[in-house]
C-alpha positions as MATLAB code, in Angstrom:
seq = 'MNLSKKNILAFFKQQGRAVPFTDLLREFGGRHVKRDLKNMLDDMADDGKVVRLRGNSYAQPGKMATTRGRISVHRDGYGFVTPEGGGEDIFIPSKLLKGALHGDLVEASSAPSRMGGNKLDGSVLNVIERATGRVVGRYEETRRGAVIILDDQRLNLVLTVPEKSRGRAEDGHQVVAEITSYPVGGRPAEGKIVEVLGWPDDPEVEVQSVIRRFDLPHLFGADVLKEADAIAETVSRDDLKGRVDLRTMATVTIDGETARDFDDAVSLRREGNNFRLWVSIADVSHYVKKDSPLDREAYLRGTSVYFPDRCIPMLPERLSNGICSLNPNVDRLTMTAEMLFDRSGAMLESTFYPSVIKSAARLTYTIVKQIIVDGERELTDKFRPVSPMLADMKELALILMAMRKQRGSIDFDLPEPEIIIGLTGQTEGIVRAERNLAHQLIEEFMLAANEAVAHYITAKGIPFLYRVHENPDPAKLHIFQEFVFGFGYEFSLVEDKVKPAQIQRLLTQADGRPEERMINYSLLRCMKQARYAAENVGHFGLASDCYCHFTSPIRRYPDLVVHRILKASLDSTTKQAARKLAIATERLGEVAEHTSKRERVAMEAERDVVEMKKMQYMQKHVGEQFDGYITGVTAFGFFVELETLFVEGLVHISTLNDDLYSHAEKQHSLIGRRTGTVYRIGDAARVTVASVSPATRRIEFVLVVHANSSLSSTSNPAKSVIEEYPRIPLRGKRLTGVQPRVESKEHNNRPQNDKKSGKGNVRRKR';
ca = [
     -39.372   -9.138   -9.571;
     -39.657  -12.883   -8.945;
     -36.648  -14.540   -7.390;
     -34.831  -16.695   -9.962;
     -31.295  -17.038  -11.255;
     -32.421  -15.715  -14.635;
     -33.934  -12.599  -13.051;
     -30.868  -12.060  -10.873;
     -28.619  -12.082  -13.949;
     -31.020   -9.710  -15.718;
     -30.834   -7.327  -12.761;
     -27.026   -7.390  -12.831;
     -27.089   -6.609  -16.557;
     -29.445   -3.717  -15.933;
     -27.278   -2.281  -13.167;
     -23.971   -2.745  -15.014;
     -21.994   -2.654  -11.777;
     -21.310   -4.498   -8.540;
     -24.509   -4.770   -6.505;
     -24.653   -4.912   -2.680;
     -26.635   -7.792   -1.219;
     -29.004   -5.289    0.434;
     -29.942   -3.889   -2.999;
     -30.619   -7.399   -4.296;
     -32.695   -8.180   -1.241;
     -34.761   -5.038   -1.726;
     -35.287   -5.847   -5.410;
     -36.399   -9.454   -4.891;
     -38.796   -9.223   -1.980;
     -37.117   -8.273    1.248;
     -36.402  -10.250    4.399;
     -38.634  -13.246    3.759;
     -36.471  -14.290    0.744;
     -33.109  -13.549    2.397;
     -32.062  -17.181    2.905;
     -33.239  -18.294   -0.550;
     -31.486  -15.359   -2.204;
     -28.239  -16.056   -0.344;
     -28.310  -19.756   -1.264;
     -29.036  -18.919   -4.890;
     -26.170  -16.403   -5.070;
     -23.809  -18.938   -3.486;
     -24.778  -21.530   -6.130;
     -24.267  -18.976   -8.908;
     -20.883  -17.997   -7.464;
     -19.789  -21.646   -7.343;
     -20.838  -21.977  -11.006;
     -18.895  -18.846  -11.949;
     -21.986  -16.894  -13.033;
     -21.494  -14.227  -10.373;
     -18.563  -13.102   -8.267;
     -18.606  -12.417   -4.558;
     -16.927   -9.163   -3.610;
     -15.811   -7.805   -0.279;
     -18.528   -5.919    1.551;
     -21.218   -8.507    0.759;
     -21.543   -7.399   -2.855;
     -21.853   -9.376   -6.090;
     -21.162   -8.773   -9.780;
     -21.069  -10.530  -13.153;
     -17.539  -11.619  -14.113;
     -17.723  -10.188  -17.611;
     -19.090   -6.850  -16.478;
     -16.331   -5.777  -14.145;
     -12.702   -4.724  -14.342;
     -10.301   -7.612  -13.824;
      -6.601   -7.703  -13.084;
      -3.924  -10.340  -13.656;
      -1.220  -10.633  -11.061;
       0.639  -12.748   -8.515;
      -1.047  -13.266   -5.194;
       0.845  -13.037   -1.943;
      -0.987  -14.785    0.893;
      -0.407  -13.988    4.553;
      -0.236  -16.907    6.946;
      -3.476  -15.688    8.562;
      -5.350  -16.304    5.318;
      -5.826  -13.006    3.515;
      -3.801  -11.979    0.496;
      -2.788   -9.254   -1.930;
      -2.697   -9.395   -5.717;
       0.130   -7.376   -7.283;
      -0.934   -6.369  -10.829;
       1.393   -7.500  -13.611;
       1.572   -4.050  -15.144;
       2.049   -2.249  -11.850;
      -0.438   -0.282   -9.814;
      -2.102   -0.553   -6.432;
      -2.228   -3.985   -4.812;
      -5.663   -5.566   -4.403;
      -6.630   -6.850   -0.957;
      -8.291  -10.295   -1.016;
     -10.089  -11.575    2.106;
      -9.482  -15.224    2.944;
     -13.003  -16.310    2.010;
     -12.574  -14.837   -1.492;
      -9.285  -16.565   -2.390;
     -11.200  -19.233   -4.365;
      -8.497  -21.869   -3.816;
      -5.639  -19.602   -4.905;
      -2.347  -20.353   -3.171;
       0.576  -18.099   -2.353;
       2.491  -17.158   -5.492;
      -0.208  -18.212   -7.985;
      -0.914  -16.108  -11.069;
      -4.570  -15.160  -10.763;
      -7.290  -13.067  -12.329;
      -8.981  -10.887   -9.734;
     -11.765   -8.375   -9.539;
     -11.198   -5.035   -7.841;
     -13.280   -2.216   -6.437;
     -12.537    0.855   -4.300;
     -11.953   -0.120   -0.692;
     -14.252    0.977    2.074;
     -11.096    2.229    3.783;
     -10.866    5.007    1.212;
      -7.902    6.481   -0.619;
      -6.486    4.561   -3.575;
      -6.843    1.218   -1.843;
      -8.589   -1.655   -3.623;
     -10.488   -4.698   -2.418;
     -11.347   -7.663   -4.596;
     -11.894  -11.350   -5.154;
     -10.001  -14.045   -7.018;
     -11.972  -14.983  -10.140;
      -9.767  -17.833  -11.325;
      -6.264  -19.250  -11.041;
      -4.316  -18.851  -14.284;
      -1.058  -20.520  -13.288;
      -0.048  -22.480  -10.211;
       3.209  -21.466   -8.558;
       3.549  -24.452   -6.228;
       3.881  -28.055   -7.369;
       5.911  -29.503   -4.499;
       5.503  -28.857   -0.804;
       7.312  -29.745    2.410;
       5.644  -30.616    5.683;
       4.983  -33.030    8.514;
       3.193  -36.293    7.695;
       0.460  -37.183   10.184;
      -1.865  -40.168   10.381;
      -5.323  -39.307   11.755;
      -8.605  -41.148   12.185;
      -9.893  -39.544    9.014;
      -6.810  -40.425    6.984;
      -3.276  -39.238    6.383;
      -2.460  -35.560    5.911;
       0.573  -33.350    5.484;
       0.774  -30.184    7.589;
       2.726  -27.794    5.391;
       5.726  -25.829    6.658;
       4.829  -22.819    4.513;
       1.863  -21.371    6.352;
       1.226  -18.906    3.542;
      -0.110  -21.806    1.475;
      -2.873  -22.100    4.090;
      -3.408  -25.703    3.065;
      -3.625  -29.191    4.544;
      -2.758  -31.864    1.999;
      -4.583  -35.183    2.168;
      -2.585  -38.267    1.162;
      -4.317  -41.351   -0.281;
      -3.015  -44.646    1.066;
      -1.324  -45.604   -2.200;
       0.611  -42.307   -2.205;
       2.206  -42.544    1.255;
       5.340  -44.484    0.364;
       7.510  -45.321    3.378;
       6.528  -42.301    5.433;
       5.918  -42.842    9.129;
       3.670  -40.786   11.360;
       5.614  -37.618   12.259;
       8.131  -37.770    9.403;
       9.154  -34.646    7.535;
       8.342  -35.261    3.855;
       8.301  -33.737    0.392;
       5.103  -34.185   -1.604;
       3.768  -33.390   -5.052;
       0.346  -31.770   -5.222;
      -1.749  -34.067   -7.428;
      -4.985  -32.083   -7.160;
      -5.617  -28.553   -5.958;
      -8.499  -27.468   -3.697;
     -11.711  -26.812   -5.628;
     -14.906  -25.803   -3.876;
     -15.138  -27.926   -0.745;
     -12.795  -30.632   -2.025;
      -9.422  -30.698   -0.258;
      -6.082  -30.804   -2.016;
      -4.372  -34.170   -2.449;
      -0.728  -35.073   -2.683;
       1.791  -37.846   -3.209;
       4.874  -38.278   -1.048;
       8.014  -38.255   -3.191;
      10.739  -37.993   -0.542;
      11.006  -38.803    3.161;
      13.492  -36.421    4.800;
      13.426  -37.885    8.320;
      12.430  -36.773   11.795;
      11.761  -33.036   12.120;
      13.907  -32.502   15.242;
      17.055  -33.565   13.367;
      19.046  -30.356   12.552;
      20.014  -31.771    9.161;
      16.381  -32.520    8.328;
      15.448  -28.975    9.364;
      17.885  -27.439    6.903;
      17.026  -29.899    4.133;
      13.357  -29.003    4.609;
      14.128  -25.335    3.992;
      16.233  -26.210    0.945;
      13.335  -28.209   -0.538;
      10.679  -25.673    0.421;
      12.462  -22.802   -1.295;
      13.558  -25.065   -4.150;
      17.220  -24.145   -3.720;
      19.596  -25.892   -6.136;
      22.091  -27.471   -3.749;
      23.791  -30.263   -5.687;
      26.048  -29.693   -8.692;
      25.481  -31.845  -11.739;
      28.141  -34.161  -13.149;
      28.814  -31.854  -16.118;
      29.357  -28.882  -13.808;
      31.730  -30.774  -11.522;
      33.603  -32.172  -14.519;
      34.206  -28.679  -15.875;
      35.290  -27.435  -12.442;
      37.694  -30.357  -11.985;
      39.288  -29.593  -15.347;
      40.325  -26.111  -14.186;
      43.928  -25.902  -12.984;
      44.479  -25.270   -9.293;
      47.312  -22.814   -9.918;
      47.857  -19.797  -12.164;
      49.875  -20.620  -15.275;
      52.263  -18.420  -17.257;
      49.740  -18.191  -20.096;
      47.141  -16.852  -17.656;
      49.355  -13.820  -17.002;
      49.294  -12.495  -20.572;
      47.818   -9.014  -20.808;
      47.648   -8.551  -17.034;
      49.134   -5.885  -14.779;
      51.449   -7.533  -12.254;
      50.593   -6.363   -8.724;
      52.252   -9.265   -6.905;
      54.975   -7.127   -5.328;
      52.404   -4.783   -3.815;
      51.276   -5.230   -0.211;
      47.736   -6.482   -0.784;
      45.494   -7.926    1.942;
      42.101   -9.550    2.304;
      39.862   -8.549    5.235;
      36.933  -10.839    6.029;
      35.073  -12.532    8.865;
      36.671  -15.273   10.919;
      34.629  -18.045    9.283;
      34.986  -16.859    5.671;
      36.555  -19.306    3.237;
      36.003  -17.602   -0.110;
      37.924  -14.354   -0.427;
      36.737  -12.433   -3.468;
      38.206   -8.980   -2.711;
      41.618   -7.668   -1.717;
      42.786   -4.106   -1.083;
      45.979   -2.115   -1.157;
      46.698    1.565   -0.533;
      49.517    4.051   -1.014;
      49.755    7.675    0.059;
      50.779   10.120   -2.668;
      51.312   13.453   -0.931;
      47.883   14.533    0.285;
      46.151   11.979   -1.910;
      45.367    8.291   -1.485;
      45.745    5.709   -4.241;
      43.508    2.710   -3.593;
      43.571   -0.637   -5.385;
      40.497   -2.854   -5.066;
      41.252   -6.204   -6.692;
      38.371   -8.616   -7.233;
      38.633  -12.316   -8.108;
      38.499  -12.713  -11.898;
      35.826  -15.397  -11.934;
      34.981  -14.604  -15.558;
      38.387  -15.988  -16.590;
      37.281  -19.431  -15.421;
      33.507  -19.345  -15.887;
      32.779  -18.840  -19.572;
      29.438  -17.623  -20.865;
      26.909  -20.435  -21.523;
      29.218  -23.131  -20.127;
      27.770  -25.688  -17.655;
      29.364  -23.715  -14.823;
      27.801  -20.495  -16.082;
      24.332  -21.989  -16.551;
      24.390  -23.420  -13.033;
      25.599  -20.124  -11.543;
      22.818  -18.279  -13.395;
      20.226  -20.758  -12.146;
      21.313  -20.230   -8.539;
      21.839  -16.493   -8.928;
      23.565  -16.167   -5.573;
      25.167  -18.130   -2.792;
      22.861  -18.830    0.145;
      24.175  -18.586    3.702;
      22.661  -20.530    6.593;
      23.959  -20.473   10.179;
      25.731  -23.809    9.737;
      26.585  -23.903    6.017;
      26.785  -22.166    2.686;
      25.080  -23.271   -0.519;
      27.597  -21.791   -2.965;
      26.875  -20.379   -6.385;
      30.039  -22.058   -7.688;
      31.644  -25.423   -6.792;
      34.099  -25.237   -3.906;
      37.004  -26.031   -6.219;
      36.486  -22.544   -7.605;
      34.868  -20.611   -4.738;
      37.357  -21.764   -2.093;
      40.177  -22.618   -4.470;
      41.476  -20.974   -7.635;
      39.011  -18.043   -7.489;
      39.565  -17.343   -3.792;
      42.240  -14.743   -3.062;
      44.072  -16.930   -0.584;
      47.310  -15.596    0.939;
      50.745  -16.176   -0.561;
      49.536  -17.630   -3.881;
      49.100  -16.043   -7.315;
      45.502  -15.165   -8.174;
      43.899  -13.576  -11.217;
      41.894  -10.441  -10.511;
      40.132   -7.439  -12.010;
      41.430   -4.279  -10.383;
      39.825   -0.891   -9.868;
      42.604    1.631   -9.202;
      41.297    4.908   -7.770;
      42.932    8.164   -6.641;
      41.211   10.214   -3.894;
      42.028   13.636   -2.522;
      41.801   14.732    1.110;
      38.082   15.493    0.768;
      37.254   12.047   -0.581;
      36.682   13.168   -4.153;
      37.761   10.621   -6.762;
      40.327   12.315   -9.000;
      40.845    9.408  -11.401;
      40.063    5.745  -11.886;
      41.408    2.988  -14.111;
      40.417   -0.654  -14.540;
      42.443   -3.611  -15.785;
      42.997   -7.379  -15.540;
      45.704   -8.091  -12.978;
      47.497  -10.738  -10.959;
      48.049  -10.384   -7.201;
      49.579  -12.306   -4.330;
      47.806  -11.526   -1.063;
      50.325  -10.733    1.672;
      47.979  -11.555    4.546;
      44.551  -12.977    5.301;
      43.226  -10.518    7.899;
      39.986  -10.644    9.850;
      37.779   -7.761   10.932;
      38.754   -8.477   14.527;
      42.491   -8.303   13.811;
      42.170   -5.083   11.794;
      40.022   -3.488   14.501;
      42.573   -4.406   17.160;
      45.308   -2.776   15.064;
      43.613    0.419   13.826;
      41.221    1.078   16.724;
      42.636   -0.591   19.824;
      46.288   -0.095   18.876;
      47.338   -3.510   20.185;
      51.136   -3.523   20.012;
      51.579   -7.300   19.685;
      49.330   -7.550   16.615;
      50.744   -4.351   15.138;
      54.220   -5.858   15.359;
      53.049   -9.213   14.001;
      51.606   -7.547   10.909;
      54.243   -4.820   10.722;
      54.609   -5.036    6.879;
      50.986   -3.926    6.440;
      50.172   -2.080    9.704;
      51.133    1.410    8.398;
      48.993    0.794    5.305;
      46.053   -0.207    7.515;
      46.374    3.089    9.390;
      46.225    4.967    6.086;
      43.218    2.883    5.064;
      41.470    3.905    8.262;
      42.080    7.569    7.443;
      40.724    7.226    3.909;
      37.712    5.197    5.048;
      36.732    7.890    7.552;
      37.038   10.538    4.827;
      34.874    8.523    2.434;
      32.296    7.872    5.164;
      32.037   11.598    5.907;
      31.749   12.462    2.205;
      29.042    9.852    1.622;
      27.114   11.024    4.641;
      27.351   14.629    3.451;
      25.840   13.777    0.075;
      22.930   12.071    1.827;
      23.775    8.379    1.757;
      21.602    6.654    4.342;
      23.320    4.615    7.025;
      21.009    2.380    9.073;
      23.196    1.298   11.959;
      20.941   -1.442   13.307;
      22.021   -4.430   15.400;
      21.863   -7.902   13.891;
      21.747  -11.277   15.646;
      24.610  -13.758   15.527;
      23.551  -17.388   15.875;
      25.946  -19.647   17.800;
      25.659  -23.254   16.601;
      26.838  -26.193   18.684;
      28.532  -29.306   17.365;
      25.174  -31.114   17.272;
      23.697  -28.418   15.010;
      21.480  -26.991   17.757;
      21.321  -23.295   18.630;
      23.381  -22.610   21.737;
      23.251  -18.839   21.833;
      22.117  -15.617   20.194;
      24.325  -12.552   20.548;
      24.664   -9.193   18.902;
      26.844   -9.365   15.796;
      29.794   -7.032   16.024;
      30.182   -4.286   13.447;
      33.277   -2.148   13.868;
      35.437    0.250   11.899;
      37.137   -2.639   10.076;
      33.771   -3.641    8.575;
      33.088   -0.032    7.616;
      36.524    0.304    6.041;
      35.874   -2.544    3.625;
      32.318   -1.334    2.999;
      33.561    2.091    1.931;
      36.219    0.704   -0.403;
      33.755   -1.689   -2.057;
      31.152    1.051   -2.425;
      33.737    3.238   -4.120;
      34.777    0.487   -6.533;
      31.197   -0.418   -7.426;
      30.328    3.198   -8.136;
      33.499    3.817  -10.129;
      32.844    0.851  -12.434;
      29.227    1.909  -12.980;
      30.243    5.462  -13.910;
      32.958    4.207  -16.264;
      30.666    1.889  -18.232;
      27.781    4.364  -18.299;
      30.038    7.119  -19.653;
      30.957    4.823  -22.553;
      27.273    4.340  -23.413;
      27.473    0.552  -23.096;
      24.402   -1.472  -22.000;
      24.883   -2.408  -18.374;
      23.482   -4.255  -15.370;
      22.801   -1.713  -12.631;
      21.991   -2.071   -8.971;
      19.055    0.305   -8.423;
      16.956    1.467   -5.507;
      13.834    3.548   -6.113;
      12.410    6.313   -3.929;
      10.440    5.208   -0.843;
       6.742    4.464   -0.990;
       4.840    7.796   -0.611;
       2.014    6.292    1.461;
       4.484    4.861    3.974;
       6.356    8.164    4.081;
       3.176   10.016    5.061;
       2.551    7.506    7.853;
       6.136    7.881    9.023;
       5.840   11.675    8.880;
       2.886   11.536   11.271;
       4.686    9.036   13.467;
       7.887   11.061   14.059;
       5.962   14.302   14.553;
       4.956   12.976   17.975;
       8.651   12.876   18.903;
       9.222   16.460   17.804;
      10.960   15.686   14.504;
      10.285   17.688   11.358;
      10.024   15.561    8.232;
       8.718   17.404    5.194;
       7.680   15.859    1.889;
       7.743   17.642   -1.456;
       5.337   16.117   -3.975;
       5.322   12.898   -1.916;
       9.096   12.596   -2.162;
      11.990   12.998    0.210;
      15.690   13.447   -0.414;
      18.141   10.921    1.037;
      19.993   13.740    2.809;
      16.843   14.621    4.744;
      16.489   11.047    5.962;
      20.132   10.973    7.003;
      19.684   14.257    8.898;
      16.760   12.737   10.772;
      18.809    9.675   11.679;
      21.582   11.966   12.899;
      19.116   13.923   15.050;
      17.866   10.676   16.585;
      21.397    9.382   17.173;
      21.909    8.533   20.838;
      18.299    9.187   21.801;
      16.136    6.398   23.242;
      13.915    6.303   20.159;
      16.872    5.941   17.742;
      16.442    2.253   17.021;
      12.699    2.575   16.480;
      13.068    5.449   14.039;
      15.727    3.480   12.145;
      13.388    0.489   11.831;
      10.440    2.653   10.835;
      12.394    4.425    8.109;
      13.819    1.183    6.844;
      10.318   -0.167    6.353;
       9.433    2.814    4.188;
      12.139    1.802    1.753;
      11.661   -0.243   -1.363;
      13.863   -3.235   -2.017;
      17.018   -2.750   -4.046;
      17.130   -4.779   -7.254;
      19.029   -5.315  -10.490;
      17.966   -3.516  -13.666;
      19.146   -2.854  -17.203;
      17.954    0.750  -16.854;
      19.693    3.163  -14.510;
      17.271    4.847  -12.108;
      19.893    5.544   -9.443;
      20.318    4.211   -5.938;
      18.265    6.181   -3.401;
      19.736    4.614   -0.261;
      23.296    5.384   -1.310;
      22.370    8.775   -2.801;
      24.146    7.573   -5.931;
      23.094    8.391   -9.472;
      24.949    5.384  -10.887;
      25.721    2.129   -9.105;
      26.425   -1.568   -9.770;
      27.676   -4.741   -8.111;
      31.268   -5.554   -9.078;
      32.946   -6.754   -5.885;
      31.569  -10.275   -5.234;
      31.541  -12.426   -8.396;
      32.187  -15.627   -6.423;
      28.785  -15.392   -4.773;
      26.633  -13.091   -6.983;
      25.890  -13.714  -10.633;
      25.268  -10.013  -11.467;
      28.862   -9.243  -10.451;
      30.059  -11.883  -12.895;
      28.025  -10.204  -15.655;
      29.513   -6.817  -14.744;
      33.041   -8.287  -14.943;
      32.369   -9.604  -18.440;
      31.049   -6.248  -19.610;
      33.959   -4.378  -18.026;
      36.525   -6.717  -19.578;
      34.997   -6.429  -23.029;
      34.764   -2.636  -22.739;
      38.480   -2.301  -22.000;
      39.337   -3.505  -25.513;
      36.798   -2.307  -28.074;
      39.224   -1.969  -30.983;
      38.842   -5.419  -32.548;
      35.902   -7.265  -34.037;
      36.469  -10.070  -31.536;
      36.186   -7.607  -28.646;
      32.999   -6.180  -30.129;
      31.520   -9.682  -30.314;
      32.485  -10.331  -26.688;
      30.797   -7.109  -25.649;
      27.643   -8.004  -27.578;
      27.548  -11.420  -25.905;
      28.220   -9.965  -22.446;
      25.374   -7.446  -22.762;
      22.654   -9.668  -24.247;
      19.359  -10.214  -22.395;
      20.340   -7.882  -19.527;
      16.704   -7.198  -18.646;
      16.035  -10.912  -18.300;
      19.204  -11.389  -16.237;
      18.210   -8.507  -13.954;
      14.740   -9.888  -13.309;
      15.945  -13.443  -12.704;
      18.809  -12.537  -10.355;
      16.588  -10.143   -8.392;
      14.123  -12.997   -7.848;
      16.869  -15.404   -6.832;
      18.196  -12.865   -4.353;
      14.753  -12.532   -2.759;
      14.381  -16.318   -2.520;
      17.791  -16.573   -0.855;
      16.879  -13.846    1.617;
      13.615  -15.568    2.544;
      15.328  -18.925    2.991;
      18.098  -17.433    5.138;
      15.552  -15.559    7.242;
      13.481  -18.699    7.718;
      16.433  -20.717    8.986;
      17.464  -17.943   11.374;
      13.911  -17.773   12.760;
      13.885  -21.552   13.128;
      17.167  -21.457   15.074;
      15.756  -18.732   17.293;
      12.735  -20.894   18.049;
      15.008  -23.804   18.966;
      16.903  -21.633   21.383;
      13.801  -20.170   23.004;
      12.306  -23.633   23.574;
      15.030  -24.101   26.184;
      13.923  -20.952   27.993;
      10.179  -21.444   28.435;
       9.213  -20.092   31.841;
      12.170  -17.690   32.052;
      11.957  -13.895   32.204;
      13.594  -11.421   29.808;
      13.700   -7.661   29.336;
      12.467   -6.210   26.075;
      10.461   -3.432   24.496;
       7.194   -3.234   22.616;
       7.704   -3.268   18.857;
       4.101   -3.398   17.636;
       0.593   -2.921   18.939;
      -2.533   -4.459   17.451;
      -6.131   -5.006   18.475;
      -5.261   -8.489   19.770;
      -2.209   -7.569   21.840;
       1.315   -6.307   21.412;
       4.650   -7.713   20.272;
       7.761   -7.548   22.437;
      11.335   -7.931   21.185;
      13.838   -9.206   23.730;
      16.697   -6.750   24.116;
      19.665   -9.094   23.965;
      18.279  -11.946   21.838;
      16.503  -10.140   18.958;
      13.588  -12.533   19.414;
      10.000  -11.324   19.132;
       6.842  -12.729   20.694;
       3.226  -11.812   21.341;
       1.626  -10.700   24.594;
      -1.984  -11.544   23.814;
      -4.637   -9.145   25.042;
      -6.404  -12.019   26.820;
      -3.469  -12.257   29.255;
      -3.921   -8.609   30.322;
      -6.571   -9.435   32.894;
      -6.378   -6.257   34.976;
      -8.594   -4.223   32.628;
     -10.426   -4.083   29.300;
      -8.229   -2.519   26.643;
      -9.099   -0.497   23.549;
      -6.824   -0.238   20.537;
      -5.863    3.362   19.676;
      -4.521    2.827   16.185;
      -3.089    6.294   15.537;
      -1.409    6.352   18.946;
      -0.076    2.826   18.373;
      -1.353    1.945   21.825;
      -3.625   -0.232   23.918;
      -5.387    1.871   26.562;
      -7.108    0.510   29.664;
     -10.713    1.707   29.868;
     -10.798    1.783   33.678;
      -7.200    2.297   34.802;
      -5.904    4.336   31.867;
      -2.896    2.015   31.616;
      -1.150    2.484   28.260;
       0.864   -0.090   26.318;
       2.648    1.669   23.490;
       5.347    0.708   21.044;
       8.743    1.479   22.478;
       7.715    0.903   26.085;
      10.097   -1.191   28.147;
       8.590   -4.498   29.236;
       9.682   -7.561   31.166;
       8.055  -10.767   29.996;
       7.933  -14.474   30.715;
       8.270  -16.927   27.832;
       4.958  -18.820   27.965;
       5.177  -21.036   24.877;
       7.238  -21.571   21.730;
       5.979  -23.163   18.505;
       8.767  -23.848   15.990;
       6.215  -25.149   13.456;
       4.366  -21.831   13.308;
       7.396  -19.673   14.192;
       5.388  -18.105   17.035;
       6.341  -17.241   20.606;
       3.835  -16.310   23.304;
       4.871  -14.029   26.174;
       3.149  -13.071   29.402;
       3.784   -9.577   30.743;
       5.600   -9.357   34.083;
       6.501   -5.657   34.368;
       5.612   -2.742   32.137;
       7.851    0.280   32.759;
       5.335    2.856   31.514;
       2.126    1.395   32.936;
       1.315    4.640   34.731;
       1.588    6.814   31.640;
      -1.469    8.609   30.403;
      -2.687    8.156   26.839;
      -1.013   11.421   25.870;
       2.405   10.470   27.195;
       5.258   10.120   24.780;
       7.575    7.211   25.629;
      10.971    7.581   24.065;
      11.397    4.269   22.286;
       9.084    3.520   19.392;
       8.821    1.616   16.136;
       5.942    1.056   13.710;
       5.377   -0.759   10.478;
       2.114    0.579    9.067;
       0.157   -1.354    6.492;
      -3.315    0.137    7.084;
      -4.910   -2.100    4.478;
      -3.870   -5.269    6.291;
      -6.382   -6.378    8.935;
      -5.008   -5.874   12.411;
      -5.882   -9.420   13.368;
      -3.144  -10.748   11.140;
      -0.300   -8.256   10.909;
       2.929   -8.964   12.739;
       5.369   -6.130   13.132;
       8.701   -7.864   12.884;
      12.245   -6.634   13.129;
      13.295   -8.284    9.857;
      14.963   -5.794    7.579;
      14.442   -5.525    3.826;
      17.619   -5.053    1.862;
      18.211   -1.449    0.843;
      22.004   -1.564    0.937;
      22.857    1.341    3.117;
      25.843   -0.848    4.003;
      26.809   -2.614    0.831;
      29.498   -4.753    2.336;
      28.164   -6.132    5.578;
      26.110   -9.194    6.508;
      22.716  -10.415    5.324;
      19.801   -9.788    5.474;
      20.221   -6.041    5.286;
      23.595   -5.766    3.692;
      25.619   -6.996    0.839;
      29.120   -8.312    1.515;
      30.057  -11.787    2.689;
      26.435  -12.558    3.386;
      26.056  -14.617    6.482;
      29.674  -15.610    6.815;
      30.377  -13.068    9.494;
      27.203  -13.457   11.545;
      27.416  -17.112   12.549;
      29.753  -18.645   15.062;
      30.142  -22.401   15.399;
      31.040  -23.449   18.899;
      34.124  -25.651   18.996;
];
């Protein structure tokens, strides 16, 4: 057949499928037409008449299955399309992105991957909807013109800036720009500078850059502030109508040292062998009415966002730190969950009601720990009115912890970094955040209250906003099963599923062993992310069949929704109450989806700032040596996490100049061809900090000492961690220690947990 575009299209029509380039070459004359055929196919692809597929194949757009979905692009260029209706993600090589940017809604082709299984490879056919209109980056003036180097490397884009669109930006400034034209073919993207933030080494500019990049609402509008200012700063007599008066009860708040918004308070009384617990939560719904300016702004934000040096609150400070905060020795309106537990931890009864409290003391985790764990006499005497109650709380918390563990609730006890910020805003230290029995005490009480409210509303058959957590990903579980087998652990799957109790048993078996931390990380990465939903599918991580968020309405919009539903459900006898319930439960699916997205954005922004602060700190330590352990092995080297700083960097294979190394993927190792030296995840390693790049969030290490360098390839070092994504090319995958939120500890610090997010894991140096 003669080589022509018409004949090529006819051949595609005849085949009715994707055609490899080798088949086309054979059909149209063999090697001597190879260059002409390739050029012709490239022209046809640029015109949209054919589609390039992975594996050097081509197809007609209208003759192949297509999928709509959002594309997630890795900073090394490749991406994945997540289908709108669910299903397997589609891997897109960088050269087949067709100008699609991270987050765009695209139409993509898909075909079975050469890697086998259910995996799919594909190509972007067209961009349906752009996700990014504004970008943040560093403005640079070059010989070829001005450009903006974007902070978000996932966009994989350099923005050119015409002279008329540069405003007052100076070379090196951090700027915000609007994208005026997107990349098409070989034409670069263009942009217009709309805001000059300042010099990038200014700590304030750094934070403002993150705020702009993640599009975080950070300023309250005039109408919102006006409504907040109109709210009284004290509780009036009219506010007390219909409320249970708990002001004479010894009630305390327990939070981190830097916390300023106290949204939960607890009280406890022994009744024979039983424990009666009161969990009183700030009644934010009394002040923030549905569809008011305050409510619309809180919904838009979805959650408070916590950075190492500040909080971007969901509500104005007049509310969050004022009338809604359960400050000591003042009247505050609350919603109370009153629960009775027996000696085994079983909940015998629960009641819920609007209340008014007066906190007797503002306690910190440190103070409570010193009283109930260390038994410090001076503090015990100082807080004598509540010290006996704290001892009883400790007893109940331990009972609840044991009961939850017995039912299979998963407890990932992993260390988290605490960033120490100096007065200039620079990072002055990174230490391990403390988590003690006082933290666990509050966690257990909040978990109990959340679960009790969810069961109460569900039993009444009322539409509700649940906190759900699905079963782990089966593919990741199989990889993990193979991984732990090498350590001698049994981990069986039944129909690709595992029970939470089995995971907890495994964690218990690993407790105290050298590989404990690695197994915790590996299991955590098998988990899906917890989310909000109008349908109850249970909470896998907590081994709970019914769960919600009720305990933090100052900082989480879903909790505010739950309060409104609970309030309305307590009085369903009048038409007015029925209307309130109908209003409180409308559009729950939409609320769930929106607040889940806002939570993920907040997590990403918080994580980005923490990584930035880590980079700042490590810049001061270039050339210094640190002890660490290998957390990931790839074909291009291995990653090492420093033991005391929770900072990860790459030892590139090119710096291992004593041998040629092969990557043993299943053994998660690099093996020397001549010496047999093995570098495996979990191995202890001492490294020198070679370079730090805050712009790319990358650290390069050089190996000094490797503790297991004499091990054979069949050795089994104790420490180990792996995050397996076999469909992601090894050249680009970083195995980080960042934890997705699964809420094994509902009331601790971000990113993993769910209480006073971030307020307890930052210390400002005075």
